[in-house]
C-alpha positions, 0 to 999 in steps of 0.5 A: 478164440474171441472175435478180436483175437481172430481179427488180429490173427487175420491182419497179422497173416495178411501182413506176413504174406505182404512181408514174404512178397517183399523179401521175395521181390527184394531177392530177385531185384538185388540178384538180377539188376543191371550192375553196369547201369547201376554203376553209371547212375552212381557216377551221376550222383544217385544216392539210392544207387550207391546204397544198392551197390553197398548192399551188393558188396557182400551178397552173402550178408544180403542174402542171409538177411533177405532169406531169414526174413522170408523164412520167418514170414512164411513159417509164422504165416503157416502157423497162424493159418493153421490156428485160423482154420482150427477155429472154423474147422476140426483139427483133421481138416486144418491140415488143408490150411498148409496146402492152401497157404502153400498155393497162396505163397507160391502165387502171390508171394513168390511167382507174381512179385518176382516176375514183376520185379524182374522187369523193374529190377533196378528201380525196385532195388533202389526203392527198397535199399534203405529198408534193407540196410536198416534190416541188415543193421537190426539182424546183424548178429543173427546174419553174421552168425548164419553167414559165418556157418554157411561160409564155413561149410563153403570153405570146406568144399573149396569155395572162398567168399569175399567182398565184391570190390568191383564188377567182373570185367567183360571180355571183348566178345561179351562187350560186343554182345552188350553193344549189339543188344543196344541197337534199338537205343543207338543210331546204326552208325554209332553202333557200327563204329563201336563194333568196329573199334572192338573188332580192331583187336581181331583184325590184322594189317593183312586185312586192310593193306594194299597188296604188293602188286597194287602199290602205287609208287615211284621207281627211280630207275624208270624214265624221269618223265614217267616219274614226273607223270606218276607224281603229277597224276597221283591220287595219293598224298604219300608215295613209296619211292624205290629203285627197281623193286620194293625191296630196294626202298629209298623212302616215302614222298609226301606230295605236300613236300614236292608240290611247290618244286614240281610247279616251278619245274625244278624237280630233279632226281637229287631234289626228289631224294632230298625230300624223301622221308624215312620209310616205316616198316611193320610186320604182317600179322600186327593187330589193327589195335596195336598198329593204331597205337603205333601210328599215333606213337610214331606220328606216321600215317602209312607203313610198308608191311613186311613178312618174316623174311623182310620182303614187302608184301603190302602197304597199310595206311591210317585212312584204311585203318580208320575206315574199319571204324567209321566206314569208307571215306568217300565223297558220296556216302550213299554210293555203295562200293561196287565189287561184284557184277552180277551176270544173267545166270545169277553168278557174280564176277569179282577181281581175284585180289579182293579181300574176302572179309570186305566181299562178305561185308558188302555182299552178305556172303559167308566165305571162310576168312580164317585162312587166305585173305583174298579170293585168289588166295582162297582158290590156290589154297584149296587147290594147293597149286596155282592154276594155269587154266580156268578151274572151278572149286567148291568151297563150303556152299559156294562155287568159285571159278578162276576165269582169268589167270595171268602171270601166276595170278588169278585176275577174275573169279566167278562166284556162284552163290547158293540159293 
């Protein structure tokens, strides 16, 4: 073998190794890139991203071309390496070339390029998209034949290969995981709002409603001066108006409608009734997402929550719903909402009607939320009875003590938090 021929073979060998590394990196880049980022760049007008998306529409054709090129490069490189070793050594020693070349290909043509490419998949895929399209056109007959045979074998085992027309849709939980992974790229407030929106489908109006016994409203059977006092000192803009009990609902009073009449002193029971708006009822268990759409559709900002028997169990407002997304509407956003008061022994005192989910969020606890919604309900559900005297229960790793009980309701709960 002449020196010129030997030099040409060595140059071809290096070229084939580079080609093998190229195909290996192309395979990793195309199969591991972020397709949502790719779609975003396509919408921004990136022609390179559009080429990559075109290649990914038929991954079987793409893999056929890439693997064909990689296999060709490795086999021919192995043959040339054997020829070069045979020139310098005996044929018996030339078999060592296979082992040496295997190590070289594994390190420099597989592991190294694939590792680097996995960190820069999208940028590399865009860079090599044009050469890959040209390769697909050149090898089209061969690729089509090989792909048809492979797809035929897959068909025999029940797998159907088809063109990828769109990206697989993410579930709500998967999308929540994606959003959570962006915490280093988005402000914490934006991240909280996005997760709050995703959680709307999992929460119901029971989670945000004001319980029945805490509804602030107007009883027309009460003394008229007391009614005027309630309206005049109300902190709320919408008040339920009823006769005797919430089951006898008359309507909703918007303070904007009654403000002028109240100032001039002409408010009478008859005038009050004429200002009432039709009450809006919703079933308990309605998801917050659906209720947000219902508020928007029916142009309401508050609704009375009823159970399966039609009895009023609470009041839900648009403001409370939106707070699940944007946080509390308070004048001092830096002031935390006080729900628990720590005692000297390390325990906490809380109101029994507090929502468990809200307590968990504010205190960092993990009380169960898949059952009752309040601390009082959690204790009574565990006991399967309404306690008449102070009683202590252990729920998971927490110890809850019903300390104050009045009218079959637990008013105060002491919580001992596990260390």
